[in-house]
C-alpha positions as CSV (number, residue, x, y, z in Angstrom):
1,M,0.0,0.0,0.0
2,D,2.9,2.4,0.8
3,Y,4.4,1.9,-2.7
4,F,1.0,2.3,-4.3
5,L,0.5,5.7,-2.6
6,L,4.0,6.6,-3.5
7,I,3.3,6.0,-7.2
8,L,0.0,7.9,-7.1
9,A,1.7,10.8,-5.3
10,S,4.6,10.8,-7.8
11,I,2.1,11.1,-10.8
12,L,0.4,14.0,-9.0
13,T,3.8,15.6,-8.2
14,G,4.9,15.4,-11.9
15,F,1.6,17.0,-13.0
16,I,1.9,19.8,-10.4
17,N,5.6,20.4,-11.1
18,T,5.0,20.8,-14.8
19,L,2.0,23.1,-14.4
20,A,3.0,25.1,-11.3
21,G,6.0,23.9,-9.4
22,S,6.3,23.0,-5.7
23,G,5.5,19.4,-6.2
24,S,8.7,18.5,-4.3
25,L,7.0,20.0,-1.3
26,I,4.8,16.9,-1.5
27,M,7.4,14.4,-2.5
28,M,10.1,15.3,0.1
29,P,7.8,14.7,3.1
30,L,6.5,11.6,1.5
31,L,10.0,10.2,1.0
32,M,10.8,11.0,4.6
33,W,7.6,9.2,5.6
34,M,8.9,6.2,3.6
35,G,11.8,6.1,6.0
36,L,14.5,8.2,4.3
37,P,16.4,10.9,6.3
38,A,15.9,14.4,5.0
39,D,19.3,14.6,3.3
40,V,18.8,11.3,1.4
41,A,15.2,12.2,0.5
42,N,16.6,15.5,-0.9
43,G,19.1,13.6,-3.1
44,T,16.6,10.8,-4.1
45,N,14.1,13.4,-5.2
46,R,16.5,14.6,-7.8
47,V,16.2,11.4,-9.8
48,A,12.5,12.1,-10.5
49,V,13.1,15.9,-11.0
50,L,15.6,15.1,-13.8
51,F,13.3,12.5,-15.5
52,Q,10.1,14.6,-15.3
53,S,11.9,17.7,-16.5
54,F,13.2,15.7,-19.5
55,V,9.7,14.4,-20.3
56,G,8.1,17.8,-19.8
57,V,10.6,19.7,-22.0
58,G,10.3,17.1,-24.7
59,T,6.5,17.5,-24.8
60,Y,6.7,21.3,-24.9
61,L,9.3,21.1,-27.8
62,R,7.1,18.8,-29.8
63,S,4.3,21.3,-29.4
64,G,6.5,24.2,-30.7
65,K,5.7,26.3,-27.6
66,I,9.3,27.0,-26.5
67,I,12.6,28.2,-28.0
68,I,15.4,27.0,-25.8
69,G,18.0,29.1,-27.5
70,R,16.5,32.2,-26.1
71,A,16.7,31.0,-22.5
72,W,20.5,30.6,-22.1
73,W,20.8,33.9,-20.2
74,L,18.4,32.4,-17.6
75,I,19.9,28.9,-17.6
76,V,23.6,29.7,-17.1
77,P,23.4,31.6,-13.8
78,C,20.9,29.1,-12.4
79,V,23.1,26.1,-13.2
80,I,26.1,27.7,-11.5
81,G,24.1,28.6,-8.4
82,A,22.5,25.1,-8.3
83,M,25.9,23.3,-8.3
84,A,27.0,25.5,-5.4
85,G,23.7,24.8,-3.5
86,A,23.9,21.1,-4.1
87,Y,27.4,20.9,-2.6
88,I,26.3,22.8,0.5
89,A,23.3,20.5,0.8
90,T,25.4,17.4,0.9
91,I,27.3,18.7,3.9
92,A,24.4,20.2,5.8
93,S,22.5,18.3,8.5
94,A,19.1,16.7,7.8
95,A,17.5,18.9,10.5
96,T,18.8,22.1,8.8
97,I,17.3,21.0,5.5
98,K,14.0,20.2,7.0
99,S,13.8,23.5,8.9
100,F,13.8,25.5,5.6
101,L,10.6,23.9,4.3
102,G,7.9,25.4,6.5
103,V,8.9,29.1,6.4
104,L,9.6,29.0,2.7
105,M,6.2,27.5,1.8
106,I,4.5,30.5,3.6
107,V,6.8,32.9,1.8
108,M,6.0,31.3,-1.6
109,L,2.3,31.6,-0.9
110,G,2.6,35.3,-0.4
111,I,4.6,35.6,-3.6
112,I,2.0,34.1,-5.8
113,L,-0.8,36.1,-4.2
114,L,1.0,39.3,-5.3
115,Q,-0.4,40.9,-8.4
116,P,-2.7,38.1,-9.6
117,G,-3.3,39.9,-12.9
118,K,0.2,39.2,-14.0
119,W,-0.1,35.5,-13.2
120,I,-3.3,34.8,-15.2
121,R,-2.9,37.2,-18.2
122,E,-2.7,35.9,-21.7
123,F,0.3,36.7,-23.9
124,Q,1.4,36.7,-27.5
125,A,3.1,33.8,-29.3
126,A,6.3,32.5,-27.9
127,D,8.4,33.8,-30.9
128,S,7.4,37.4,-30.2
129,I,8.4,37.5,-26.6
130,T,10.7,40.4,-25.7
131,Y,13.7,39.7,-23.4
132,E,14.7,42.0,-20.7
133,K,18.2,41.0,-19.6
134,R,18.2,42.9,-16.4
135,P,21.1,42.4,-14.0
136,L,18.6,41.8,-11.2
137,V,17.2,38.8,-13.1
138,L,20.6,37.3,-13.5
139,V,21.4,37.7,-9.8
140,L,18.0,36.3,-8.8
141,M,18.4,33.3,-11.1
142,F,21.8,32.5,-9.5
143,I,20.1,32.7,-6.0
144,I,17.2,30.6,-7.1
145,G,19.6,28.1,-8.6
146,F,21.5,27.9,-5.4
147,Y,18.2,27.2,-3.5
148,G,17.2,24.6,-6.1
149,G,20.5,22.9,-5.8
150,F,20.2,23.0,-2.0
151,I,16.7,21.7,-1.5
152,Q,14.6,21.8,-4.8
153,A,11.2,21.9,-3.0
154,G,9.3,25.0,-4.2
155,V,12.0,26.2,-6.6
156,G,9.5,26.2,-9.4
157,I,7.4,28.9,-7.7
158,F,10.5,31.1,-7.3
159,L,11.4,30.6,-11.0
160,L,7.8,31.4,-12.0
161,A,7.7,34.5,-9.8
162,C,11.0,35.8,-11.3
163,M,10.0,35.1,-15.0
164,V,6.3,36.3,-14.6
165,M,7.0,39.3,-12.4
166,L,10.3,40.5,-13.9
167,V,10.8,39.0,-17.4
168,N,7.1,39.5,-18.2
169,Y,6.4,35.9,-19.4
170,T,3.0,34.5,-19.1
171,I,2.7,31.7,-16.5
172,T,2.3,29.1,-19.3
173,Y,5.4,30.1,-21.2
174,A,7.3,30.6,-17.9
175,N,6.4,27.0,-17.0
176,A,8.0,25.8,-20.1
177,I,11.2,27.7,-19.6
178,K,11.2,26.7,-15.9
179,L,11.4,23.0,-17.0
180,V,14.3,23.8,-19.3
181,V,16.2,25.6,-16.6
182,V,15.6,22.7,-14.1
183,L,16.5,20.1,-16.7
184,F,19.9,21.7,-17.3
185,Y,20.8,22.1,-13.6
186,A,19.3,18.8,-12.5
187,V,22.1,16.8,-14.2
188,P,25.1,18.2,-12.4
189,V,23.1,18.4,-9.1
190,L,22.2,14.7,-9.3
191,I,25.8,13.8,-10.0
192,I,26.9,15.7,-6.8
193,F,24.3,13.8,-4.7
194,I,25.4,10.5,-6.2
195,I,29.0,11.1,-5.4
196,K,28.0,11.9,-1.8
197,D,26.0,8.6,-1.7
198,Q,22.7,10.4,-0.9
199,V,20.4,8.7,-3.4
200,D,18.1,5.8,-2.7
201,W,17.9,4.3,-6.2
202,P,14.8,2.0,-5.8
203,L,12.6,4.9,-4.5
204,G,14.2,7.3,-6.9
205,I,13.3,5.1,-10.0
206,I,9.7,4.6,-8.7
207,T,9.1,8.3,-8.2
208,A,10.9,9.1,-11.5
209,L,8.5,6.9,-13.5
210,G,5.5,8.3,-11.8
211,Q,6.5,11.9,-12.2
212,G,7.3,11.3,-15.8
213,V,3.7,10.2,-16.4
214,G,2.5,13.3,-14.5
215,A,4.8,15.6,-16.4
216,Y,3.6,14.3,-19.8
217,V,-0.1,14.9,-18.8
218,G,0.7,18.3,-17.3
219,A,2.6,19.5,-20.4
220,L,-0.2,18.4,-22.7
221,F,-2.7,20.2,-20.6
222,A,-0.6,23.4,-20.5
223,T,-0.2,23.4,-24.3
224,R,-3.7,22.5,-25.4
225,Y,-6.1,23.9,-22.8
226,P,-7.0,27.5,-23.4
227,K,-7.4,28.4,-19.7
228,A,-4.2,26.8,-18.5
229,N,-2.9,30.1,-17.1
230,L,-5.9,30.5,-14.8
231,W,-6.0,26.9,-13.6
232,T,-2.3,26.8,-13.0
233,Y,-2.5,29.8,-10.8
234,R,-5.4,28.3,-8.8
235,L,-3.5,25.0,-8.5
236,L,-0.5,26.8,-7.2
237,I,-2.5,28.4,-4.4
238,V,-4.4,25.2,-3.5
239,V,-1.3,23.0,-3.4
240,L,0.6,25.4,-1.2
241,V,-2.3,25.9,1.3
242,I,-2.8,22.2,1.7
243,T,0.9,21.5,2.0
244,I,1.4,24.2,4.6
245,L,-1.5,22.9,6.7
246,Q,-0.1,19.4,6.5
247,F,3.4,20.4,7.2
248,Y,2.4,22.2,10.4
249,H,0.0,19.3,11.4
250,V,-3.0,21.7,11.5
251,P,-5.6,19.0,10.8
252,T,-4.2,16.8,13.5
253,R,-4.0,19.6,16.0
254,A,-7.5,20.8,15.2
255,Y,-8.8,17.3,15.7
256,E,-7.0,16.9,19.0
257,L,-8.3,20.3,20.1
258,F,-11.9,19.2,19.1
259,I,-11.6,16.0,21.1
260,H,-10.2,17.9,24.1
261,L,-13.0,20.4,24.1
262,F,-15.9,18.0,23.5
């Protein structure tokens, strides 16, 4: 039953990651529930991140929705930051890694609630996007890459926030470029975790296959459904709220309080 739930959660995570990001906020706690320490769960999660990013990017490319050659200025600083973050993660304690999750989820919820009009707007075709190579964006991409290399969970929302709020992509196009960025940094990051022996391969392969299925379905939805921007924005909010409540054991504490009072 545990592995069945793991597969279902992996498919859902792949779908969420492709459309919105933050799916690792579900997968990381689940891998720890399966018995992995936080540091090994962090490394194991990278197997699925790489595979689902590969599937998602391939699906977007076949649809003609993205042009990778125009994203190098975003990819390079993020990859450099991710390699540095991954190295730090391999020498940090499991408790330190776990302590980041709760606060960051609340921060990310606040980010996506800012200026909702930018998140759900429609945009012109991908080949007519104008690029604003601001120094601020380059610095932020390095910082986001560092965070992605360190813990991954929730990095998609930071990438979306940067590209939607500062680069002026729509959320749909930003999702596509987000997958490209993650794909490029996921390779060296996974190698670092492998070298440090922080990957559980059986669980990594199971979650990778599940997330690959979810990524394929999510990419198809994003490229074919006309209201993908709006539904992606809604999904972001719902996933974060539920995950925050679960992370802080709000349902359990509410139940215990109810039993105590009545």
